[in-house]
Each structure stands twice: as structure tokens, then as C-alpha cells.
N, C-alpha and C positions, 0 to 999 in steps of 0.2 A: 810714219813721213810726216812734215810739216807742210799746211799751205796757208797762205793767206785770204782771206776770204770775208768779204764787205770789212774789209779793217781789221780783221783779227785771227791772230796765227789761232790754226785749226790743227787737230793731231788725228793721222788717218792711219789703220793700221792697212797691211798690204798684205796680210797671207804668209811673211818669211819670206817672201822675193820682193825684189825691184819691181815699182809701179810701172808698167808701160801702158799706156793712153792709143797705141796704133794698131790695138787689136781689140778684141769684142771685154768689155770692161762691168763688171758686176758691185754696185755700190749696194752695202748693208747697211742699214739705218735701224738704231736700237729703240728700244723701249725708254718706260717714266723712269726716271734717278739712275739709268743704268748707262753703259760705254759699249766701245767695241769690244772687250771680251766677252762679251756674252756669245760671239760669233764665232770662236776658236776653233771649231772643228771646221765647219763650213767656208770661211776665208782662207784655211789652210788648201782645202780640195781645189777650191776652184783657182787657186794662186799657182799650184803647181799642176793645171789642167788647161793651161793655155789663156787665161783669162787674167786681165788686168783688174786688180781687185781693191776698193777703197773701202773701210771701215771705219768711218770718223765718228768720233764724239761730239755729239752735239754743241751748239756753244753753252759753254756754262757748264757742262759737263765731262767727267773725267778729266784729261789732259787740255781740253782747248780751250782759250779764253775766252772773255766776253760775258755780257749776261744772255741769261735763259731765252729765247724768243716767246711772246707771248700768244702766238696763235699758229695754229697750221697753216695757214696760209701765207705766214713770214717765214715758216720754216721751208716752206715749197721753195721760196723764193730764193732762201738761202742754198737749198739742193742744188738749184741750176747754177747760182754761183759759183760752188762749190765745183759743178762740172766745166765751169768755164775757166776757174783756176787751175785744174788739174789739165786743160789741154783734150777734153772730153766732147765731141759732138754729140756723142748717145750711148746710152749704157741702161744694161737690165738695173731695175730696183729692185729690192728687198726687204722691208719692213717689219719688224714685229710688233704689235700692238698700238703706240703710239706711232713707230715709224711706220706701220703699215697706214696708218692715215697719211702720214707725209707724203708717202709714195702715191698712194691713191690721187691724192691732191695735184703732185707734180705731172700724174701721169694724164690727168684729164686737163691741166690750163697748158702743160707743154706737149704733146704726143709724139711730136717730132724727135726729143729729145729721149724717148723711153722706149728701148728696144723689147722688153719683155718687163713683167709685173709680177713680183711673187708678193703675197698680203699672209702673214701668217698671225692667227690669234688675231682675227679684225673683228671690227662689229658697228656698223653705223645708225645711230647715232652711236657712242661709247660710253655709255652711261655707267656715272660713278657714283656708289652710295652716297647721301650724303653725311651720313654718321663718318661712313670710312673717309671723307674727305675732309670732316671737322678734327677727327684724331690725325692727321696727316697735318693739316695747319699746326695744331699744338704741339707737332715732333714727339709724339707720344710713343715709345717702342711697342704697343699694341699694334698702333697702325701698319708696321712693318709684318710683326708675326701674324695678323691677318690678311696681309699681301702675300706674305708664302702660304699660309694654309690654303687662300686660294688660287693661288698660282700652279702648284703643285697638283700631281693625282694623289689619291690617297695613300695608295701601296710605294708611291715615293717620297714618303717622309719617314719609312724605315728602312731606307736601304735601296735597291734597286739600279745603284748607277751603273751604267756601261764599263764605269773607267774604275778600276781598282782603287779603292782609298779614297775617292771623292764623295766626299758632303754635299749633297745635293744643294738642299734647304739651306745649308749652314752656309756655303758659298755666295749661293745669291742674298740672303740675307747682308753678308759682310759687304758685299757691293752697293748694296742699295744706302746702309750705314754710311759708307762714306761719302756719299752724296753732300754735296753743298747744304749749310741748312736753308729748307724751306723747299727745295729741288721737288722732291717726291709730291708735294702737295699743287706745287706749279705745275709740274707737268699731267697730275691729273687732272686739275684745272682746263689746260690747253688740250685735252682728248676729249673732256668732257664738253668742251664750249662748241666743238666744228660742229658746225652746220650743214656744209656742204658737200656732204662724202658722198649721195645719191646724184646730185649734179655733178658731180667727178666722173662716179661710176659711168654714167651714159656715155662720157666724151671718150675713153679708154678706147685706144685704137690698137693695140700689141697685146700679143699672147700673155694671158693672165691665168695664173696657179694661185689658188686659195688653199693654205695648208693650216687644218684644224686639229685641235686636240678635241679626243674622244671624249674627256675628261674634264675640259677646261670653264671653270667656273667662273672666271674672271669674265671673258668673250666667250659665251656658249657658242657648241658647234651650229644651233639653230640660226643665231644671229650673223655667223659667217656664211651659211648659206644661204640668206636672205639678201646677204652682199653680192654672192656669187650672182645670184637673179639678174641683180641690177648691172652686172658687167657684159655688153655682148663676148659671146663665147669662150667664155671662161671656164675654166675646171677646178675640182675639188680635189683634193687629198687628205683623208683621214689618216691621222696617226693615233692607233690604240694604244691604252696606257699611258696616254699621254694629256695632262692638262695647258695650261696657259707657257708656261715652261719649256716649251717641247725642243728645243734647242739642245738643253742640257738633258731633258729625260729620256730622251728618244735621239740622238743627235745621229746617228747612221739612217734611221728612217727617216727623218727631216734631210739629211743629206741628198736621198736618194730622189724624195719629192722634188726639191730644187732642180737635182740633176736631170729630171725628166722636161723640165721649163729649160733649162740655163743650156745642158752638154750639144755641145757640137761636135764633136768626134762620134 
């Protein structure tokens, strides 16, 4: 579906069913240089089990218009504007990597709007290696290659997809390659520049689950566990055999973890 948010057209996937704002709603926020397609398994499940689902492309990403926003704070404001545009008073937020920081900031600054919080592959601060950022700024293929090497558990580079015929690392590589020029470097800078994570964490007032990959090299498990300690009452789910891209590596395990947070049946 399309919405107008802050004067720009935004595309949001709805999990294959018409969006309804009059029941429980879950919003999925993607990571750096990605789009709504990274959530295909999770959006379908919740859309077919009683939830209104929105998986938007962030501004300047995927099928959404506008320029990429320059800070997590600005993206948090954008999420609240998205909820307003969709007629949603309160929603669960699920974010991956950069999307987890946006979700965390939103839950901290507007606790009454967030019913539950799922943080996937998160870290505060979300440090980015300067050499890697430099490669991304130069738009070298090596930057995307390194991103894929670090994002998937080692065994998943040579197969192991639960979906027959799916090449996990190849699909993720193509997704980042089709992003707009400069978008990867921009998003890495936004994530690295976010300094308000611990302050936001202390203000979270909803059920919170951190979903961490046992073999994540981009946002290591220990970093996520430190975030959990800063969020009152939060829980942790560790996904074995998964790195940073656990929605693709272990989609069913990731879904089961989210169900423990969101399922109301």
C-alpha cells in the first residue's frame, strides 16, 4: 500500500492482506540499504494471524520517495508520522539493525505509541569500522562483499537455506546492490552516529524482546545483551546458527521468537 508521510509517498508491504488499523498492528523496520522484502516470512505470518502489518521502505529506500533521513531521531519522527498517516494509535515495532535503533528511539520518545518492541541484531552504540565506511563511501564492490561475509554465519555461505533453491547471500547482495548510490554509506553513518540509545532504553515501557544471532559479527551477541540490561524487564532470544541476517538464515526461529512477543492467540 502507499501512504503520504511528511509530504512524500511511502510504500509499505502489508503481508499479502489488506491493512486494517482497528486491531493490533505491527510495523517492521528494515536495516541499512535494504527494504521491505527482508521481512517476507514474518509479515505473511502476522498478516494472516490477526495483525495489521506495515513493512515500510524507509525514505529514499526501495519504492519510497524522498531523500534518506540523516539521523535516527529524524527517522523516529518519521515512524510516528507513518503511524498517524495509517490511522494507528499504537503499534508493536520490530526493527532489524538500523531499524532496531529507530524502533528503540521511538519507544523511548513516545512510549504510549509502542505496544511491544522487538529488537533484532542490535547494539548501542552501533559502531561501524572506519575502513568499512570508507569502502562504502567509495561504493566499492568490496564493501558489499564484506557486509555479506560478516552478516551471515559461516556455514550459511555454502548453503543451509530452509527455502529450497534460495541463495541467501546472493539474494542479500542483490538487494544492497540495487540500493540508490551512496545509500549504504549514508545508512552506516546514521547508525554509527546515534548516541541516544541508552537514554531511550531507560524510557522503554512496553514488553521488549531482543533477538540476537549466536554468530553475528556485525552486532555481536554481547552487544545486544548489554542493550537488554538497559531496558527494564526485557527478554533475550538467541538464534543458533544465525549471524546478522537471521530473518533469512533462520526465518522460522526468528518468527517463533517474535510470536513469543506478539502472538495474542
